[in-house]
C-alpha angles and dihedrals in degrees: 000000000000142000123225130182125182108244100218112157119249126223127197134043105309114157115265123251116221113194105216103221088339117283091346092160088077109015131042108284116260094014120134090242090055093049093044094050091048093050095044099044105034132075115294110269096032108161120233115219124208122190102214119225130166142226125222091266093051101260112148121223137176113253130142097220135049091215106056105200097096098043101038140033093248094121089057093047095046108020093177096046098097116127139169124235132181106234114187091329097316126106110232122189124202146068116317133198085224089074097057136065115240094247091055095044097046094045099044112023122072136187124260135190105256103201121074091216089063124074119265094202094107097047113132099059118150123259110245137209112226089246089059093050093052093043091053091071122073089217113041109250126228100270134199123194118199116197104195102168110034096142093048094052093045089054086061094047096258118124116205087188093058091047093052095045092050091048100042095108092053099038101035094191113201090194133032117186134181139164088223117089094197092059094049093047091050099047097037100084091043095057097037093103090055090056090230113167115233114215125193110219119213119213126194116325094249096042116109119236109232099226103045096024087225126130115255089239088062093047089055087071093053101066095142089060091049090050088061091071107015138052095208149004134230115208137177106263092245089068086066103035111016121205134203126201090347097311129105116244114250094255136023125242120260092247098110094045092045092048092049090051087058091049093251122142115228125217120186119212142198100055114157130154093217096051123102099272124202113275086241089075098054089222091297105131093198090064090061093053091047090052088065103035106029111039127117095253109047148336125223115231095235147349130229108217143170088212108051092167091064091045088051092051090050097048097033097045114013102032112112088353104107095125098043117137123246112277101177123056099200105132119254108213120186123229104219087333117287089339092163089069106029135022105288123262094013127128090254093050092052094045091050091050091052092046089050094057103260117168100202124030115202136216122191099203118226128177130222122221089263094050103261111151115219139159122262133137094243141010086237106085096192101099102027099047141029091257093122091068095051111025107032088130087066093059115124142155119249109183092193088065108027141340095233126081114264147173104235129209094227090061093059130062120241089251090055091048091051089056088066128083122231115245129210112238118227115211094198128035095224097042107065119194118232102311093196087065095043096119102014126129134034135260116267126217118224090250091053091048092053092046090051091052091052095044094048093040095232113188088243151323133247116210113197117201123191140159091033098149095046094048091050099044101035105027104027091235121138103205093175092057092045092052094044091051093048092051091047093048088053089047093236089135092058102050138064100197096091123043118241117202117189109199131189141148088225116080091201089062091053091050089060088066099042094104095061104083094193091064124084113210117219122195114210113217109191099176130075109273097164092119097041116125121250092258088081090075093061090048092051091049090065091065110019147036094209143015131223109213138175119256097254089060086069102033122022121207138211125247086257092061100253125125113270114174144351109235122219094242094110098049091042093051093043090052087058091046092250119140120225124221119183134195176308099301117185130180097220109114092226087065093059131086112247096251089058083074093229085291119127090202091066091055091048091049091049093053094044090050087052088058100244112172097220142011119218108207145171088212111050091170092066093048091047091050089055093046091054095048115110092214099100103093137064093252092061118106089233133013127217095221128199123219114269111207115213096236134051114199107239126199107283110274125216115273111266133188112247120199122224090246092053091049092052093048091052092061095066122121119286091222104268111134113223121215127205092275105131119252117247117270092239114083088207094076142038137189132192121209119202132172087247090060143286117299116197090219102180143348101199124186096075124123116244 
């Protein structure tokens, strides 16, 4: 698979993207592979940031942390090398570059990914001096040096200033930042001729700045003083837009406006897709960038990010583009409405989905004991309502429906169901969906759902029907008749303006609707059919016009959670004139394969590129934002690219005899030109770096 972005130069005042240690959201920070990927796959002019650390003999190197044990293998190489240093009044324990000569460090210690949520497959990258990073590129990149610990190093007779001044010709830093005022005041006059911008870096509000002995929160009120020695500031994003208990405050601070009045540029830091974003962003990382660069009050001048590709997509495609028209016609189908933001299947979830640009709103029809049809994701009320607190005595196991115990809608009257509160469903334990909305909204009857769709002029509705046989034989409830009557009463069977999709996992249910030409029948396939032969498409065509499949039916993955192959399900179904809908899409980064970069837009782009006909999603707003983006053609300044796996599963060929010679010839190189970048330590993965970009060529070790 590879990523490609058209490098068309931008003009104008777009905010700058600063790649923190390169693409450190995927690769070990400050490695060549991280810098190369960031430069090759981000917007032109993306700035590469190097946190400058030092060895015992004064050699500078790029490394995100002063203590090396979490970002390198130094504790394995030198198990007894731990020391304690006082750094600006704080005792820090660990392994320090300061205790090793450059030759030893560069030849023995390698870089590791330091967050468990990020892949370790590229661990083992070499540590690099800033001169080496700049020299790697044919055209010198825009380069930013951050000197975090000037006082500490000077206490140990190492001068970051002397190192920088002696290396200026080779490094050519466009930016030099530091949280220490004394360092910036000292080096400023000496780099003035090079037109290097000096940036004052703010640390935590209660941290004390070494030169003035003032807290950084106090210095934030003294911007005119900062302007006397710096041309800009870099601040944690909470300085600009504070949050409380996971929610943004109503208004930002005046910091950006005040800094701009002083002529200071403002860079916001700590952007990462796989961080715990504010609930306001609904796990869509582009919304966070837009909050800082595209609001009605201000725009920061740049963002420091571990995921420069997502920042590039935001600024290159979504920035100042809120009212763009729809450019992609792939259907956006809700999953229980906007269930990522409100309890699913409630009036608020459906209204939010419509407001967010959904095409098809969906209702999974459930029945109460007294035959009232209403919308809810499952007949089991346990997870989606507060039934467990009121009707636990009604819990039972129904093997025809599910193996787990449940409290089922058809065992309660509609009045009893209305006594419950809806409940937002969290897909991942650590990533809670908007807790303020946890129990908001009300349950919607099927008739109310259909009326809402008509009133709001939704493009269409999807009616999901399950458990038909059990309801008829064990409960005396005819769900097909109830649904048919409701659709007829709402005149959906007599119009062609709004689409009507009838969905079921039971082909006999779909056959009941075959005589109504306005209805599209959708067969739900809940099991993995990625390896199913093409004959399935002809079988499906007997019952349905479309299929609803799980994501791995379209794109298979490795055991290490990277994309592996496209299957041939889509071309096979399209050849039989069967549409393909895929879901359920969720924004939470834990739901995404690793080479989607914790970015839901990359998954959407991958599926759209695969020619799916519809996306079923908990977050219609994110899908709609992608569909309205102009970055889908070669003329665009930047392209939101999907992942392209190397292999497409073909129909199974006949078995052929392969000679030894043929086998050998088939193992020749595919044409990528490796550089001297070291291979990862793990034999279960490989990566090829080329000057055209980084291609994640293979992640071996998976089971076919």
